[in-house]
N, C-alpha and C positions, 0 to 999 in steps of 0.2 A: 504494500500500500504506500503510494508516494505521497510526500508532503506537498501541499500547495505553497507556492512562494508568494509572499505579499509584495505587490509591486506598487511603489508610491504613485499617487495620482499625478498626472501632468497638468500643471496650472494652465498651460496653453489650451488644453483640451477640456479640462474639468474646472469650472469656475469655483467649485467648492473646495478646491485643493489649496487655496491660499486666501489670506485675508484681503478684504477689499480696501482697507484703510492702513495707512502708515502706522505701525505699532508704536512709534515714538510719540505720535500725536495722541494715540489712545492712552498711553501711560500718563501724559501730561493732563489730559482731560479727566482721566480717572481720579487724579489727585484732588480734583475739586469736590468729589463726592464725600459725604459723611456715610461711610459704609464699612461693615466689618463681618458680613454674614456670607462669605463665599463669593462666587462669581457666577455670571450668567452670560451666555453667548447670544449675540444678536446677529441677525442674518438680513441680507439684502433681498427684499421680496421679489424683485424683478429677475434675479438670477439664482437665488439660493445660496449665494456666496457668503461665508461668515464675515462679519464686520469687526466685531470686537468681543473680547471677554471682559466684562465690566463688573466691578464690585457691587454687591447687593447689600442693601441696608436692612438692619433689624429694627424692631420697635424701640430698642434702647438707643440706637443711632438717631432715630427721629427725636426721641426725648432730649438727647444731648444737643441736637441741632436746634431745637426750639429753645433750649436753655441759653445757648450761645446767642441766638437771634434776639431773644428777649433782653439779654444784657446789653447787646449792641443798640437795640432800639431806644434805650434810655438816653443815649448820647446822640444817636442819629436824628431823633425828632427835634433836637435843639440846633441842628445844623441849619443855618439860614436858608430860607426857601430859594433865594437866588442861586445858592451853591448847589442845592439839589436839582434845580431846573437846569443848571449848566451841565450837569452830568448827563441828563437826558439829551440835551442838544449835542453834546460831544458824541453820545452813543448813536444818534441819528447819522452822523458822518461816518463813524466806524462801521456801522452796518452796511452803508452804501459802499464804502471802500473795500469791504470784504465780501461783497455780494456774490462773487463767483464761488468762493469757498463755501459760503453758506448754502447757496443753491445746490452745489454738488453734494453736500451732506444731506439736504432734504431729499434729493433724488435717490441717493444711496439708501437712506433709511426707510423712505415711504414708498418708493417706486413710482412716484408721479412724474409727469413730463416736465421739462425744464420751464416752459412758459408758465405753468401753474406754480412751480416752485418759486419763480421770481415774484409772484403775487405776494408771497409771504414776506420777502425782503421789503417790498414796497409798503406793506401794511405795518410792519414793525417800525420802519422809518417814519411813516406818517404819524403813528401813535406817539413815538418819542418826541417828534417835533411839536405836535399839537399840545401835549401836556406840558412840555417845556416852555412853550410860548404862553400858555393859558394859566400857568401856575398861580399867579397872584389873583387873577379874576376868579378862579375856582376855590382858592383856599384862604385868601385873606379874610380876617374878621369882617362881618357885615353889620352895619347899623340897621336896626329894626325900629318899628314904631313902639314907643313906650306907652304905658297906660295913660299918662297925661302929658301933653306938650310941655316942654321945658322942665317939668318936675321929674319926669322919669326918662332916663337914658337907657336904652336896651340895645344889646348887640348879640350877635351869634358868632361863636368860634367853632372851629372844626378840629376835634381832638382825634389823633390817630388811634385805631383800634388796638395796635400792639404788634403781634406776630400774625401775619396772614398766611394761611396754608393754601397753596395752589396745586391742583391736580389737573394736569393738562393732557390732551389726547394725542394719538398718533397721527391723525389725518392731516393736521396742520402743525407739524412738530416745531416749527420756528415761530409762526405767528401766534398760535394759542399758548405757546410756552412763555412768550415775553409780553404780549400786549396787555394781559391782565395784571401782570406784576409791576409794570412801569408806573402806572398811576398810584399803585399801593406804596411803593418806596418814595415817590414824590410827596405823598401825603404824610410821610414821617413814620410809616410802618417798616418793619423788616419782613422778609419772606422766607418760608421753608417750602421748597418746591419739589414735587414728584412728577417729572415728565413720564410719559408712558414708557413702559419697559421695553417696548419694541423700537422706540425712536429716541433714546436718551442723548446720543452724541450731538445732534443738532442743538438741543437745548443747552448742553454743557458748553459748546463753543460760543453760543450767543451770550451765556452768562459770563464767560471769560472776557468777552469783549466789553461787557458792562463793567466788570472790574477794571479793565483798561481805561474806561471812561471816567473812573474815579469812585465808583461805588465801593464802600468797604466790603471785604469778603464775607464778613459775618452778617451783612445786611441782606444777603440773598444766598441761602444755603441749599444746594441740591442734594436730594437723596434718590435712591434707585430701588425699585422692587415692584412687587405686584400690588394691585389695588387693595384687596382685603387686608393684607398685613401692613404694608407701609402707608397706604392711603388711610386706612383705619386709624393708625397711630397719629397721623397728621390731624385728622378730625378730632381726636380725643385730646389734643394738646395745644392747638393753636387758638387764636381769638376770633378768627373769621375764616370761612372756607369759600374758595372759588373753584368750582368744578365744571368741566366741560366733558360731556360724554352722553351715554344712553339715558333714556327716560327711566328705565328700570333701575339702573345704578343711582341715578339722581334722586330717586325717591328714598333710597337707603341712606344716601348722604344727608338728605334733609332731615330724616328721622334722627340720625345720630347727632346732627348739629342742634336740632330742637331740644334734645334731651339735655344738652349742656347750655341751652339758652344763648347760643352764639349765632351771629348773623351768617348768611350764606347767599351766594348767587350761583345759579345753575343755568348753563346753556345746554339744552337737551335735544331730543330727536325732532324730526320733522317729516312730513309727507307733503312736500311743498308743491303748490299748484302754479301754473302759468296760464293766463287767459290771453288768447289771440283773438282780438275783437274783429268785427266784420270789416273795419276800415284799416286794418293793420297793413303795413308794408310787408308783404309776404317774405321777400328775400331777407330783409333785416330781421324779421321775427325768426326765420329758420336759422340764420347764422347765430342769433342770440340764444336760441333754444339749444343748439349744439353745445355751446359753451356752458350754458346753465345746467344741462343734464349730465355732461360727460367730463367736465373739469375734474381733475383728480380722480378719474375713473368713477365719478358719482359718489365718492367717499367724502362728501362735504355736507355738513349739517344743513346748509342753506341751498343745496342743489335741488333742481326740479325733478320730481318723480311723476307728476301728473300734468298733462297738457290738455286744456279745454279750448277747442278751436271752433270758431263760428262757421256755420253752414256756408256762408258766402265765400269763404277763403279756404275751406277745409281741404278740398282736393289739391289746390295749388300749393298750399302749405305742406301737406304730407309729401307731395312729390319733391318739393325743394328740400325739405328737412331730411327725408330718407336718402336723397342723393348726396347730401353733405355728410350724413353719418357714414354712408358706405365708402366715402373717400378718406375717412380719418385714418391716419397712420398710427398703428400700434407698434410699439418697439420697446425693447429694453435699453435702447441707446440713450445717450445723454445730450443729444443735440437739440437745437431749436426747432428742427423739422418734425420732431415727434409730437403727435397730437394727444395721445392718451397712453398712460403707462399701466402699471400693474395694480392689482389689488394688494392689500397689505398682508393677508394671511390666508391659510387654508380655511379657517372658519368663515371669513368673508366670502371666499370663493364658493363654499358650500351653501351659504345663504343665497347668494345670487343664483346659483344653479338650481337650487330647490324652488325658488320663486318662479323662475322662468319655466321649468319643467312642469310645475303645478299648473301654471296658467295655460300652457300648451295642452296639457291633458284634459283641461276643462273647456277647451274651445277657443282660447285666445289665438290670434293670428300674429305671427312674427313678421314684421315689415322690414326689419334689419337686424343683423346679428343673431344672437340666440344660442351661442355655444362658446365653450372654453377654447383657449388657443395655447395649449401646452408647448407647441413647437416654438412659440415666441419666448415663453418663460413659464415657470411652474404655476403662476397665479394670474395669468392673463385671461380676461373674458371680453368678448366682443361687445361694443356699444350696441345696446339692444332696444328696439322700438316695438311695442306691443299694441295691438288694437283688439277690441272686443273683450276687454278685461271687465269682469263682473264681480259683485260682492262675494261670490263663492270662492274667489281666487285669493290666495295668501297675499299676493302683492297689491291687492286692491287698496287696502287701508293700513297695511303694515309697512314700516320703513324698510326698504331693501338696502339702502346705503351702498349702492353699487351702480354700475352703468346700465340701468334698466329704467325705461320710462313708458308709461301707458298714455295713449292718446285717445281723446273722446271728442265727439262732435256735439255741438249745441246749436239750438236755433233761437233760444230766448236768453238774453243777457242776464236777466235776474235769476233764471234757473242756473246759469253757469256760476254766478256768484254764490248761490246757495250750495251747489255741489262742491265748489272750491272750499267752502267753509265747513264741510262735513268732516267728521272724524275728531280725534282727541287732540290733534296737534295745532300749532299756530306759530310757526317760526318765521318763514319767509314766503313771499309770493311775488308774482310778476304779472304785469299787464302790458300788452303790446297794442298800440293804436297810433294812428297819425295825429289824432286830436289829444294833445297832452293834457289839456284841461279836463276832458272827459276821462282820460286815463287816471288822473288824480282822484276824480270823483268815484270811479270804480274802486280804486285802491283803498279809499277811505271806508269802503263797505266790507273789506276782506279782514278776517280775523287772523292777523299775523303781526308779529312784532316789527317786521320790516317788509315794505312793499316797494318794488322797483318798477318804474314805468319805462318801457323800452330798454330794459336791461334785465339780466337774470338775478344777479346778486351783488355785482361789483360796485354799483352806484351807492348803495347803503353801506356796504362793507368798507368802502374806501372813504366815506364821508364821516371822518372821526368825530366831528362835532355833533353828529346825531346818535341817539342811543341804539344799541343792537341787542336783541334778546327775544325770548319767546313768550307767547301767550298760552294759556291752558297747559297742556302737558309738555309743552316745548320749553318750559323753563321758568325761572324766578329771577328777577333782577335784570340789570342791563350792564353791558360793557360799553365803552366809548362815551364821549360827551361828558356833561356834568354828572350824569348818573354813574358813569364808569369810575369816577374818583370819589364821589360822595358816599358810595357804598363802603368805603374803607375808613370812614371817619364817623365819630359820634358827635352830632351837633350839641353844643353847649350854649345855653342862654345865660348871659350876665346882665342884670338890670341894676342900675344905680338910682336910688331915690334921693331927690334934693328937697330941702326946705320943709316939706310937710310929709308926715307918714301917711300911709294908706290905711287910716284908722281914725277914730274919733280923737280930737286933740283940741288944745286951746279952749278948754272949758265946754266943748260941745258934748252933748249926751250921745249915746249910740243911736238913739232914735232920730235926733236932729242931724247927726252925721249921715244917716241913711237918706234923709230928705235932701240934704245938700248933694250927696252923691247922685241921687236920682235926677236932680236938676242939671248937674254937670254932664251926665250921660246924654240927656236930651239935647243939650247945647252942642256937644261934640257931634251928634248925629246930624244936626242942622248945618254944622260947618262942613259936613261931608267927610268927616274922619272915619277911617275904617274901624 
């Protein structure tokens, strides 16, 4: 009986035979983690190639990280606001300077196409610049109306929460890792952050750049590991929780935070609708729908999974849309010519496959796509367009979170709005029409935290001055805008009373004081005072 000889794999023929990332870089970034519980290997979804063996954190590591962050927060909150804002503005430039490196990391860890990876760089830079420029407007103490003119001076201050826990997702490993934490540290908090364990390197490099911009290392401490263990420890020890992920997990996060009476914000799932109205520019709508449905292979909380198209343009739109979908280039390459990349995991591929096969078995028609593409990479699935989807099918009202969209015809606009509002979600929506005033009127009737007119998601996503978040089961709280930073502070009222107390004085009886107060309240109303 002969022995088999083990032959080393050839990296030129087998992508899994070598690491995808310079290991000196891995060692440097690993040093940023507070972790002591062994290691875990991450893999590139597009090729299956190993990326890194990274240290894993234990609950004790999280507790130690929070302790360090809490100690640092006592001094960090006293740093002048101008200095904190200057760090964000320097970070804006560093992110843009290192855009190619960051995009490469996003591609490697998430499998998405380069053009979508760059969106993350732009979003982080926009967020840093916005909050850096708006710092005083959003955080300076504000004068408020006192109880009585002249006699009562009232003001509102914004007190940082303390240590903010951030649990960020894999699908936008740069944008969602940093965009929520930047306003938190600007407001005087410190951060303990768990990036998703599938995509930690992007976050670690982005955090390292934030240190380079001047943020103290103990003001933003990354940890690594699974959600139940490491994420649970963050929820149990920090002062506020920011979570982005599934609705199912979001409910658990909310329950745990509520038990401790700490605040939280959650951006959760969506089954997002796009309405193509009868006067829409068909070619523009078809182009926008392709981006809205298949950016990041549909693995975007705000991507479109339902298209409602008016009778008058339905046939022309479907023809234009399907033609564009069929021309999309799927590839594991990293160039700008790639239109759609890989799914993130075997679990995501299984969900997408199950939804499409279930729909097909129950009578849905595949207008484009409809199958996995393992010859491109282990987790590729074609951009898929379905018609004839009914409530009996799993993809009808369940979030697929993949490159699958269902298309429906409508004849009555009010019916389309009603159908778009059905279900438990309310994250994002889109309306296409040549009449933008009418588009805004339709948008106002949609139950969604963000609605884009003649865009899919980028208009609201990139408008940092506007709030972004979900209604109903799509989330609690908002990122971006004033809401995105005020969630991290406790409003404090300070009122100073001059000359007279708000009570009987100077020999007045309580009864006489009540009569004087009644007269004063009537006068203030006549003067138009709030």
